[in-house]
Kinemage of the C-alpha trace (Angstrom):
@kinemage 1
@onewidth
@group {chain A} dominant
@subgroup {mainchain}
@vectorlist {calphas} color= white
{ca met a 1} P 1.635 -21.435 -4.254
{ca thr a 2} L 1.642 -21.416 -8.039
{ca asp a 3} L 1.503 -18.158 -9.971
{ca ser a 4} L -2.224 -18.621 -10.510
{ca thr a 5} L -2.983 -19.104 -6.802
{ca lys a 6} L -0.897 -16.228 -5.401
{ca pro a 7} L -2.825 -13.111 -4.324
{ca thr a 8} L -2.276 -9.898 -6.277
{ca val a 9} L -1.171 -7.075 -3.959
{ca leu a 10} L -2.078 -3.447 -4.664
{ca ile a 11} L 0.254 -1.011 -2.869
{ca val a 12} L -0.923 2.590 -2.577
{ca gly a 13} L 2.000 4.902 -1.888
{ca gly a 14} L 5.385 4.863 -3.592
{ca gly a 15} L 7.491 6.076 -0.656
{ca ile a 16} L 10.257 4.201 1.171
{ca gly a 17} L 7.914 1.655 2.774
{ca gly a 18} L 5.814 0.994 -0.319
{ca val a 19} L 8.848 0.557 -2.562
{ca ala a 20} L 10.596 -1.693 -0.004
{ca leu a 21} L 7.512 -3.924 0.081
{ca gly a 22} L 7.419 -3.978 -3.722
{ca met a 23} L 11.058 -5.092 -3.812
{ca leu a 24} L 10.381 -7.902 -1.344
{ca leu a 25} L 7.215 -9.125 -3.086
{ca his a 26} L 9.098 -9.133 -6.384
{ca lys a 27} L 11.726 -11.412 -4.842
{ca ala a 28} L 8.978 -13.595 -3.376
{ca gly a 29} L 7.326 -13.997 -6.773
{ca val a 30} L 4.094 -12.422 -5.521
{ca pro a 31} L 2.284 -10.268 -8.136
{ca phe a 32} L 1.985 -6.616 -7.101
{ca glu a 33} L 1.438 -3.097 -8.392
{ca ile a 34} L 2.466 0.221 -6.777
{ca tyr a 35} L 0.279 3.320 -7.245
{ca glu a 36} L 1.702 6.759 -6.379
{ca arg a 37} L -0.406 9.917 -6.557
{ca ala a 38} L 2.512 12.199 -7.516
{ca thr a 39} L 3.201 12.575 -11.218
{ca thr a 40} L 6.941 12.937 -10.633
{ca val a 41} L 9.215 12.026 -7.740
{ca lys a 42} L 11.240 15.019 -6.517
{ca pro a 43} L 14.507 14.524 -4.576
{ca leu a 44} L 13.081 16.170 -1.464
{ca gly a 45} L 14.021 15.645 2.154
{ca thr a 46} L 17.120 15.619 4.258
{ca ala a 47} L 19.182 12.634 5.438
{ca met a 48} L 18.083 9.351 6.982
{ca asn a 49} L 19.621 7.030 9.520
{ca phe a 50} L 19.687 3.347 8.598
{ca asn a 51} L 21.136 1.281 11.410
{ca ala a 52} L 21.951 -2.384 11.992
{ca thr a 53} L 18.247 -3.283 12.148
{ca thr a 54} L 17.896 -2.947 8.359
{ca ala a 55} L 21.294 -4.372 7.385
{ca val a 56} L 20.073 -7.993 7.454
{ca met a 57} L 17.267 -7.316 4.976
{ca met a 58} L 19.556 -5.364 2.641
{ca lys a 59} L 22.137 -8.155 2.686
{ca gln a 60} L 19.458 -10.744 1.921
{ca cys a 61} L 18.195 -8.645 -0.996
{ca gly a 62} L 21.709 -8.184 -2.385
{ca val a 63} L 21.754 -4.378 -2.131
{ca tyr a 64} L 23.908 -3.852 0.966
{ca asp a 65} L 27.169 -3.213 -0.893
{ca glu a 66} L 25.462 -0.702 -3.161
{ca phe a 67} L 23.901 0.920 -0.095
{ca met a 68} L 27.289 1.315 1.600
{ca ala a 69} L 28.707 2.864 -1.570
{ca val a 70} L 26.377 5.863 -1.222
{ca ala a 71} L 25.994 5.955 2.587
{ca lys a 72} L 28.405 7.279 5.204
{ca pro a 73} L 28.969 5.567 8.561
{ca phe a 74} L 28.404 7.478 11.775
{ca ser a 75} L 29.193 6.691 15.402
{ca ala a 76} L 27.662 9.540 17.420
{ca val a 77} L 25.038 12.244 17.555
{ca gln a 78} L 26.680 15.452 18.752
{ca val a 79} L 24.756 18.149 20.590
{ca gly a 80} L 26.239 21.646 20.469
{ca asn a 81} L 25.527 25.239 21.406
{ca thr a 82} L 25.506 28.684 19.842
{ca his a 83} L 29.197 29.102 20.710
{ca arg a 84} L 29.883 26.345 18.153
{ca thr a 85} L 31.209 23.916 20.739
{ca ile a 86} L 29.964 20.401 21.497
{ca asp a 87} L 28.292 19.914 24.876
{ca tyr a 88} L 27.992 16.120 24.709
{ca lys a 89} L 27.669 13.128 22.400
{ca ile a 90} L 25.215 10.245 22.162
{ca asp a 91} L 27.438 7.260 21.477
{ca phe a 92} L 26.607 4.680 18.787
{ca ser a 93} L 30.194 3.500 18.237
{ca glu a 94} L 29.570 -0.053 19.521
{ca gln a 95} L 26.786 -0.726 17.041
{ca glu a 96} L 28.817 -2.915 14.702
{ca glu a 97} L 30.229 -5.085 17.503
{ca leu a 98} L 26.875 -5.514 19.235
{ca phe a 99} L 24.583 -5.881 16.218
{ca gly a 100} L 26.789 -6.877 13.306
{ca ala a 101} L 26.602 -3.699 11.201
{ca lys a 102} L 27.395 -0.014 11.439
{ca gly a 103} L 24.898 2.792 11.380
{ca phe a 104} L 24.840 4.913 8.232
{ca ile a 105} L 23.633 8.320 7.154
{ca ile a 106} L 22.248 8.470 3.631
{ca ser a 107} L 20.364 11.210 1.845
{ca arg a 108} L 16.720 10.419 1.281
{ca pro a 109} L 16.973 10.736 -2.532
{ca asp a 110} L 19.853 8.220 -2.574
{ca ile a 111} L 18.134 5.507 -0.522
{ca tyr a 112} L 14.914 6.026 -2.445
{ca asp a 113} L 16.714 5.703 -5.784
{ca leu a 114} L 18.412 2.505 -4.607
{ca leu a 115} L 15.136 0.879 -3.535
{ca val a 116} L 13.039 2.001 -6.497
{ca arg a 117} L 15.579 0.519 -8.919
{ca gln a 118} L 14.842 -2.910 -7.424
{ca val a 119} L 11.211 -2.661 -8.570
{ca pro a 120} L 10.430 -3.432 -12.233
{ca lys a 121} L 9.248 -0.192 -13.872
{ca glu a 122} L 6.090 -1.786 -15.260
{ca his a 123} L 4.839 -2.330 -11.703
{ca phe a 124} L 5.235 1.323 -10.636
{ca his a 125} L 2.479 3.738 -11.651
{ca leu a 126} L 2.705 7.522 -11.156
{ca gly a 127} L -0.143 10.037 -11.212
{ca lys a 128} L -2.591 7.614 -9.600
{ca lys a 129} L -4.640 9.472 -7.005
{ca val a 130} L -7.058 7.135 -5.223
{ca ile a 131} L -10.590 8.489 -4.862
{ca ser a 132} L -12.152 5.344 -3.412
{ca ser a 133} L -11.266 1.850 -2.272
{ca glu a 134} L -13.564 -1.101 -1.733
{ca gln a 135} L -13.175 -4.639 -0.519
{ca thr a 136} L -15.409 -7.672 -0.961
{ca asn a 137} L -15.119 -11.310 -0.003
{ca glu a 138} L -13.427 -11.895 -3.373
{ca gly a 139} L -11.016 -8.968 -3.637
{ca val a 140} L -10.291 -5.226 -3.561
{ca ile a 141} L -11.026 -2.455 -6.046
{ca leu a 142} L -9.285 0.918 -6.400
{ca arg a 143} L -10.735 3.842 -8.336
{ca phe a 144} L -8.463 6.660 -9.451
{ca ser a 145} L -9.079 10.302 -10.303
{ca asp a 146} L -8.137 9.650 -13.943
{ca gly a 147} L -11.159 7.354 -14.318
{ca thr a 148} L -9.228 4.082 -14.245
{ca thr a 149} L -9.609 1.202 -11.784
{ca ala a 150} L -7.415 -1.583 -10.418
{ca glu a 151} L -8.413 -4.923 -8.917
{ca gly a 152} L -6.505 -7.305 -6.687
{ca his a 153} L -6.773 -9.507 -3.621
{ca ile a 154} L -4.865 -7.474 -0.996
{ca leu a 155} L -4.639 -3.702 -0.513
{ca val a 156} L -1.691 -2.123 1.320
{ca gly a 157} L -1.978 1.494 2.437
{ca ala a 158} L 1.569 2.873 2.398
{ca asp a 159} L 0.452 6.395 1.540
{ca gly a 160} L 1.712 8.370 4.515
{ca ala a 161} L 0.376 10.152 7.570
{ca tyr a 162} L -2.787 11.288 5.762
{ca ser a 163} L -3.374 7.927 4.115
{ca ser a 164} L -6.469 7.865 1.911
{ca ile a 165} L -6.601 4.092 2.349
{ca arg a 166} L -6.659 4.443 6.130
{ca gln a 167} L -9.355 7.091 5.868
{ca his a 168} L -11.567 4.926 3.628
{ca met a 169} L -11.072 1.946 5.912
{ca tyr a 170} L -11.725 3.960 9.073
{ca asp a 171} L -14.880 5.521 7.604
{ca gln a 172} L -16.307 2.054 7.037
{ca leu a 173} L -15.249 0.802 10.468
{ca lys a 174} L -16.797 3.869 12.093
{ca lys a 175} L -20.121 3.229 10.330
{ca glu a 176} L -20.038 -0.301 11.689
{ca gly a 177} L -19.123 0.852 15.206
{ca arg a 178} L -15.771 -0.969 15.098
{ca leu a 179} L -13.327 1.956 15.178
{ca pro a 180} L -11.622 2.805 18.499
{ca ala a 181} L -12.329 6.395 19.534
{ca thr a 182} L -8.631 7.315 19.652
{ca asp a 183} L -8.140 6.264 16.022
{ca gly a 184} L -10.837 8.721 14.966
{ca glu a 185} L -9.077 11.695 16.564
{ca pro a 186} L -7.022 14.122 14.401
{ca leu a 187} L -3.288 13.654 14.131
{ca pro a 188} L -1.554 15.767 16.808
{ca phe a 189} L 1.227 18.041 15.578
{ca ser a 190} L 4.371 18.296 17.691
{ca ser a 191} L 6.840 20.340 15.680
{ca leu a 192} L 7.553 22.015 12.379
{ca cys a 193} L 10.671 21.664 10.349
{ca leu a 194} L 12.480 23.354 7.468
{ca val a 195} L 14.612 20.863 5.529
{ca gly a 196} L 17.002 20.859 2.609
{ca gln a 197} L 20.273 19.532 1.241
{ca thr a 198} L 23.137 21.530 -0.219
{ca lys a 199} L 24.859 20.951 -3.520
{ca ser a 200} L 28.118 18.987 -3.387
{ca leu a 201} L 30.651 21.147 -1.550
{ca asp a 202} L 34.426 21.296 -1.454
{ca pro a 203} L 35.664 20.126 1.974
{ca ser a 204} L 37.715 23.321 2.173
{ca val a 205} L 34.388 25.161 2.453
{ca phe a 206} L 32.902 22.724 4.982
{ca pro a 207} L 35.877 20.841 6.510
{ca ser a 208} L 33.950 18.116 8.372
{ca leu a 209} L 32.952 16.706 4.956
{ca ala a 210} L 36.511 15.343 4.684
{ca leu a 211} L 36.067 13.119 7.757
{ca asp a 212} L 35.533 9.391 7.246
{ca glu a 213} L 32.389 9.414 9.382
{ca ser a 214} L 29.245 11.444 8.911
{ca gln a 215} L 29.030 14.337 11.330
{ca val a 216} L 25.563 14.283 12.861
{ca met a 217} L 25.062 17.437 14.909
{ca thr a 218} L 22.248 19.297 16.579
{ca val a 219} L 22.824 22.869 17.740
{ca leu a 220} L 20.372 24.231 20.289
{ca ile a 221} L 19.687 27.886 19.529
{ca lys a 222} L 19.779 29.768 22.821
{ca asp a 223} L 16.683 31.704 23.957
{ca thr a 224} L 14.587 30.374 21.052
{ca pro a 225} L 12.410 27.280 20.483
{ca tyr a 226} L 14.643 26.299 17.549
{ca ala a 227} L 17.350 23.713 16.960
{ca cys a 228} L 19.476 23.159 13.841
{ca ser a 229} L 20.657 19.738 12.676
{ca ile a 230} L 23.193 18.798 10.016
{ca phe a 231} L 24.262 15.493 8.471
{ca thr a 232} L 27.311 15.238 6.199
{ca thr a 233} L 26.900 12.712 3.378
{ca lys a 234} L 29.055 10.476 1.185
{ca lys a 235} L 28.480 12.813 -1.769
{ca asn a 236} L 29.920 15.829 0.087
{ca thr a 237} L 26.535 17.411 0.602
{ca val a 238} L 25.211 18.743 3.901
{ca ala a 239} L 21.667 17.667 4.695
{ca trp a 240} L 20.133 20.106 7.157
{ca ala a 241} L 17.026 20.862 9.157
{ca val a 242} L 15.744 23.682 11.332
{ca gly a 243} L 13.150 22.448 13.809
{ca glu a 244} L 10.751 24.099 16.233
{ca ile a 245} L 9.013 22.205 19.025
{ca leu a 246} L 5.442 23.514 19.220
{ca asp a 247} L 3.749 24.415 22.466
{ca glu a 248} L 0.351 22.938 23.326
{ca asn a 249} L -1.680 25.727 21.729
{ca arg a 250} L 0.190 25.802 18.439
{ca ser a 251} L 0.271 22.016 18.189
{ca lys a 252} L -3.535 22.058 18.021
{ca glu a 253} L -3.615 24.508 15.124
{ca gly a 254} L -2.254 21.960 12.653
{ca glu a 255} L -2.740 22.721 8.996
{ca lys a 256} L -4.755 25.850 9.831
{ca asn a 257} L -1.642 27.493 11.219
{ca glu a 258} L -1.363 30.945 9.689
{ca glu a 259} L 2.257 30.313 8.727
{ca trp a 260} L 1.173 27.902 6.001
{ca gly a 261} L 0.844 29.236 2.491
{ca pro a 262} L 3.077 30.661 -0.249
{ca gly a 263} L 6.338 31.951 1.112
{ca ala a 264} L 6.163 29.989 4.369
{ca ala a 265} L 9.443 28.203 3.698
{ca glu a 266} L 11.103 31.447 2.640
{ca ala a 267} L 9.954 33.167 5.833
{ca met a 268} L 11.496 30.409 7.957
{ca cys a 269} L 14.671 30.572 5.872
{ca gln a 270} L 14.996 34.260 6.688
{ca leu a 271} L 14.271 33.656 10.365
{ca ser a 272} L 17.033 31.043 10.674
{ca arg a 273} L 19.750 32.582 8.500
{ca asp a 274} L 21.890 33.706 11.437
{ca phe a 275} L 21.681 30.440 13.384
{ca pro a 276} L 25.242 29.105 13.884
{ca val a 277} L 26.493 25.917 12.219
{ca ile a 278} L 29.456 23.777 13.310
{ca ser a 279} L 31.469 23.038 10.168
{ca gly a 280} L 34.741 21.756 11.583
{ca gly a 281} L 36.618 24.796 10.284
{ca glu a 282} L 37.723 28.161 11.609
{ca lys a 283} L 35.391 30.242 9.453
{ca pro a 284} L 32.069 30.667 11.284
{ca leu a 285} L 29.228 29.461 9.066
{ca thr a 286} L 25.512 29.905 9.538
{ca met a 287} L 22.307 28.329 8.337
{ca gly a 288} L 22.205 31.133 5.788
{ca asp a 289} L 25.270 29.646 4.083
{ca leu a 290} L 23.627 26.207 3.878
{ca ile a 291} L 20.406 27.740 2.573
{ca asp a 292} L 22.311 29.649 -0.124
{ca trp a 293} L 24.052 26.421 -1.189
{ca thr a 294} L 20.711 24.617 -1.558
{ca asp a 295} L 18.437 24.537 -4.605
{ca lys a 296} L 15.403 26.577 -3.531
{ca asp a 297} L 13.012 24.144 -5.244
{ca tyr a 298} L 14.134 21.453 -2.824
{ca ile a 299} L 13.748 23.404 0.418
{ca thr a 300} L 10.530 22.374 2.130
{ca lys a 301} L 8.686 23.244 5.302
{ca val a 302} L 6.723 20.449 6.934
{ca met a 303} L 4.568 20.018 10.005
{ca leu a 304} L 5.490 16.899 11.929
{ca glu a 305} L 2.860 14.686 13.522
{ca glu a 306} L 3.189 11.926 16.107
{ca lys a 307} L 0.743 9.077 16.605
{ca val a 308} L 0.563 5.295 16.738
{ca phe a 309} L -2.819 4.024 15.560
{ca glu a 310} L -4.447 0.940 17.080
{ca thr a 311} L -6.244 -0.292 13.928
{ca trp a 312} L -3.801 -1.594 11.320
{ca tyr a 313} L -5.944 -3.862 9.150
{ca asp a 314} L -9.439 -4.922 8.217
{ca gly a 315} L -10.112 -7.942 6.043
{ca arg a 316} L -7.993 -7.617 2.906
{ca ile a 317} L -6.690 -4.135 3.765
{ca val a 318} L -3.520 -3.483 5.791
{ca leu a 319} L -1.516 -0.343 6.656
{ca leu a 320} L 2.246 0.218 6.581
{ca gly a 321} L 4.665 2.915 7.769
{ca asp a 322} L 3.388 6.427 8.476
{ca ala a 323} L -0.145 5.304 7.626
{ca cys a 324} L -0.289 3.403 10.934
{ca his a 325} L 2.529 4.927 13.005
{ca lys a 326} L 3.788 8.480 12.513
{ca ile a 327} L 7.040 8.812 14.452
{ca asn a 328} L 8.946 12.046 15.084
{ca pro a 329} L 12.169 12.011 13.004
{ca ala a 330} L 14.307 13.052 15.996
{ca gly a 331} L 15.147 9.415 16.713
{ca gly a 332} L 15.781 8.516 13.081
{ca ala a 333} L 13.307 5.631 13.340
{ca gly a 334} L 10.585 6.481 10.808
{ca ala a 335} L 12.090 4.987 7.656
{ca thr a 336} L 13.600 1.972 9.425
{ca asn a 337} L 10.241 1.092 10.968
{ca ala a 338} L 8.544 1.362 7.565
{ca val a 339} L 11.117 -1.128 6.247
{ca his a 340} L 10.494 -3.402 9.253
{ca asp a 341} L 6.770 -3.295 8.435
{ca ala a 342} L 7.508 -4.208 4.821
{ca val a 343} L 9.612 -7.222 5.832
{ca thr a 344} L 6.943 -8.491 8.213
{ca ile a 345} L 4.046 -8.007 5.771
{ca ala a 346} L 6.029 -9.683 2.980
{ca asn a 347} L 6.779 -12.673 5.225
{ca trp a 348} L 3.101 -13.225 6.028
{ca ile a 349} L 1.858 -12.637 2.472
{ca his a 350} L 4.412 -15.119 1.158
{ca ala a 351} L 3.127 -17.695 3.656
{ca leu a 352} L -0.543 -17.379 2.691
{ca pro a 353} L -2.209 -20.595 1.471
{ca pro a 354} L -3.156 -20.893 -2.227
{ca asn a 355} L -6.165 -18.756 -3.185
{ca pro a 356} L -6.461 -17.342 0.365
{ca thr a 357} L -9.864 -16.334 1.676
{ca lys a 358} L -10.598 -12.952 3.220
{ca gln a 359} L -10.627 -14.567 6.662
{ca glu a 360} L -7.227 -16.230 6.105
{ca ile a 361} L -5.708 -12.946 4.912
{ca glu a 362} L -7.088 -11.090 7.916
{ca ser a 363} L -5.755 -13.708 10.333
{ca tyr a 364} L -2.254 -13.284 8.875
{ca phe a 365} L -2.515 -9.495 9.121
{ca glu a 366} L -3.391 -9.937 12.800
{ca glu a 367} L -0.057 -11.748 13.198
{ca tyr a 368} L 1.681 -8.829 11.440
{ca lys a 369} L 0.171 -6.350 13.878
{ca lys a 370} L 1.003 -8.597 16.840
{ca glu a 371} L 4.694 -8.276 15.975
{ca arg a 372} L 4.912 -4.720 14.766
{ca leu a 373} L 2.600 -2.666 17.020
{ca pro a 374} L 4.732 -3.101 20.189
{ca lys a 375} L 7.881 -2.266 18.208
{ca ala a 376} L 6.260 0.842 16.721
{ca lys a 377} L 5.288 2.022 20.201
{ca glu a 378} L 8.857 1.482 21.412
{ca ala a 379} L 10.188 3.535 18.491
{ca tyr a 380} L 7.601 6.225 19.197
{ca asp a 381} L 8.731 6.508 22.827
{ca ser a 382} L 12.413 6.480 21.858
{ca ser a 383} L 11.897 9.252 19.294
{ca arg a 384} L 10.081 11.386 21.856
{ca met a 385} L 13.078 10.997 24.159
{ca phe a 386} L 15.443 12.207 21.447
{ca lys a 387} L 13.036 15.013 20.562
{ca ser a 388} L 13.074 16.236 24.158
{ca ile a 389} L 16.756 17.137 23.755
{ca ser a 390} L 15.753 19.950 21.400
{ca ser a 391} L 12.793 21.101 23.479
{ca lys a 392} L 14.824 22.993 26.113
{ca ser a 393} L 12.285 21.723 28.624
{ca tyr a 394} L 12.853 20.126 32.008
{ca leu a 395} L 12.651 16.711 30.344
{ca gly a 396} L 15.232 17.871 27.812
{ca trp a 397} L 17.542 18.919 30.623
{ca ile a 398} L 17.159 15.523 32.295
{ca ala a 399} L 17.870 13.729 29.001
{ca ala a 400} L 20.987 15.854 28.448
{ca val a 401} L 22.304 15.079 31.943
{ca cys a 402} L 21.668 11.370 31.416
{ca phe a 403} L 23.475 11.262 28.070
{ca lys a 404} L 26.399 13.324 29.372
{ca his a 405} L 27.038 10.995 32.294
{ca met a 406} L 25.794 7.671 30.933
{ca pro a 407} L 28.100 4.762 31.844
{ca ser a 408} L 29.119 2.434 29.033
{ca trp a 409} L 27.038 -0.502 30.326
{ca met a 410} L 23.910 1.634 30.325
{ca asn a 411} L 24.648 2.880 26.813
{ca arg a 412} L 24.921 -0.726 25.605
{ca thr a 413} L 21.627 -1.525 27.295
{ca leu a 414} L 19.983 1.446 25.573
{ca leu a 415} L 21.374 0.417 22.195
{ca ser a 416} L 20.207 -3.173 22.722
{ca ser a 417} L 16.669 -1.986 23.416
{ca met a 418} L 16.761 -0.100 20.100
{ca met a 419} L 18.574 -2.580 17.825
{ca ala a 420} L 18.277 -6.150 19.083
{ca tyr a 421} L 15.221 -6.547 16.826
{ca arg a 422} L 16.707 -7.068 13.350
{ca pro a 423} L 13.998 -8.418 11.015
{ca thr a 424} L 14.889 -11.224 8.620
{ca val a 425} L 13.141 -11.985 5.320
{ca ser a 426} L 11.801 -15.482 5.898
{ca phe a 427} L 11.791 -16.612 2.256
{ca leu a 428} L 15.342 -15.522 1.351
{ca pro a 429} L 18.608 -17.175 2.460
{ca asp a 430} L 19.736 -15.913 5.865
{ca ala a 431} L 22.474 -13.288 5.948
{ca glu a 432} L 25.391 -13.584 8.328
{ca asp a 433} L 24.862 -11.608 11.539
{ca lys a 434} L 28.114 -11.219 13.474
{ca gly a 435} L 26.580 -9.196 16.298
{ca thr a 436} L 27.390 -10.282 19.840
{ca val a 437} L 23.810 -9.447 20.844
{ca lys a 438} L 21.510 -12.193 19.631
{ca pro a 439} L 18.647 -10.939 17.399
{ca ala a 440} L 15.388 -10.500 19.313
{ca his a 441} L 12.501 -12.866 18.645
{ca gln a 442} L 10.802 -12.259 15.309
{ca his a 443} L 7.291 -13.653 15.217
{ca ser a 444} L 6.993 -13.645 11.409
{ca leu a 445} L 9.757 -16.263 11.137
{ca glu a 446} L 7.009 -18.663 12.238
{ca thr a 447} L 6.029 -18.580 8.570
{ca arg a 448} L 8.926 -20.929 7.829
{ca arg a 449} L 7.371 -23.559 10.076
{ca ile a 450} L 3.922 -22.955 8.583
{ca leu a 451} L 5.194 -23.430 5.032
{ca lys a 452} L 7.198 -26.533 5.973
{ca glu a 453} L 4.196 -28.185 7.614
{ca arg a 454} L 1.962 -27.285 4.656
{ca gln a 455} L 4.469 -28.760 2.225
{ca glu a 456} L 4.803 -31.946 4.299
{ca ala a 457} L 1.015 -32.308 4.441
{ca ala a 458} L 0.758 -31.865 0.678
{ca thr a 459} L 3.482 -34.458 0.087
{ca thr a 460} L 1.762 -36.936 2.405
{ca ala a 461} L -1.567 -36.380 0.662
{ca ala a 462} L 0.049 -36.880 -2.733
{ca val a 463} L 1.647 -40.191 -1.614
{ca lys a 464} L -1.680 -41.466 -0.261
{ca ala a 465} L -3.420 -40.536 -3.495
């Protein structure tokens, strides 16, 4: 495609997935714009797990070394108790041998900053709240609350669990009788979480910060529905979370829950102050210490939803990340799956024919969904398994027994089911993958064949002319 025949992509949502897609489209030479409703981007959130499944893409984009400079490797998830001892570990130590790269813990602000710096500033627009979206046979139109509009050829909804783009698209599909009943149901809530990240600490205060590997720990608080998690980072901060698994009645209350409102985060801070923390030192620390070491403006309380939608696209509109699959963070798969979506969408957009029609765009988005929906469902199931550990339910007990006594061959099988799929950017030079487990089939690499055949046909036609 020439510059004049490439489709212009409008991305709504400037989170991890939206920015990753912007970075990839920029490298593909595809025109794009990112629209984010927030007027400023706050460094909110805790830590994220980026494993071997995203290493290939980062290496191809030339950001892997910079990523490793601000991320800390980890080899296990440790599960402890209120006596500040470890009951068992979930082993990830073979990740590099099996899949060619280590797993890393990185604070959300750090990975976001790294990705957003890869996107030219003139393509990133803040304070753009979408009030309506429309598609025609010729293109898409966005209207914003500030009275401005934007036009393009493709619209990507990367605007989170309560995506306005998904809602607009679903409203139209429902009018036409084309929306599956399950997609029209409200998002189910499964848990609530208080999250934050401390200032940089001296390792003498929190000794496990001095270790070469990130300490990823979950402490189950006895006789309560709560669990505390910590993640030590490269910058000597402690990212932390206090989670509560909701019962069936409370999970239905959603945003109407009476705990929401001013002071909700503070109330949960007070409730969890005495919960024990494992710091690696002799001095017993609590969640209260971590809370006191955290800027209060960056402590947030969030309700966590879980759902994989069946409808991911319609015509020129396609969804990405939480907008089409909201995965519980217990398995650390939310951000990685948003990046996987971005790679797959970018591969298919790059392979579109010149001046693509609405039907051609939709057919390529069908191929995107064909690859990503099964993987999103696998991640959803895996995250629910990890979540059960904190639930103190019968299923949680079974999961704990399995992890405690899991033989090494079974652990490798489990890891392979989670990390054999390592998406490659089809239009960038391949990165070396030294993993002993061969990468799983990636349907969007078919775009290389499509482009080669199109180029050969064009050359033949030119010779005949």
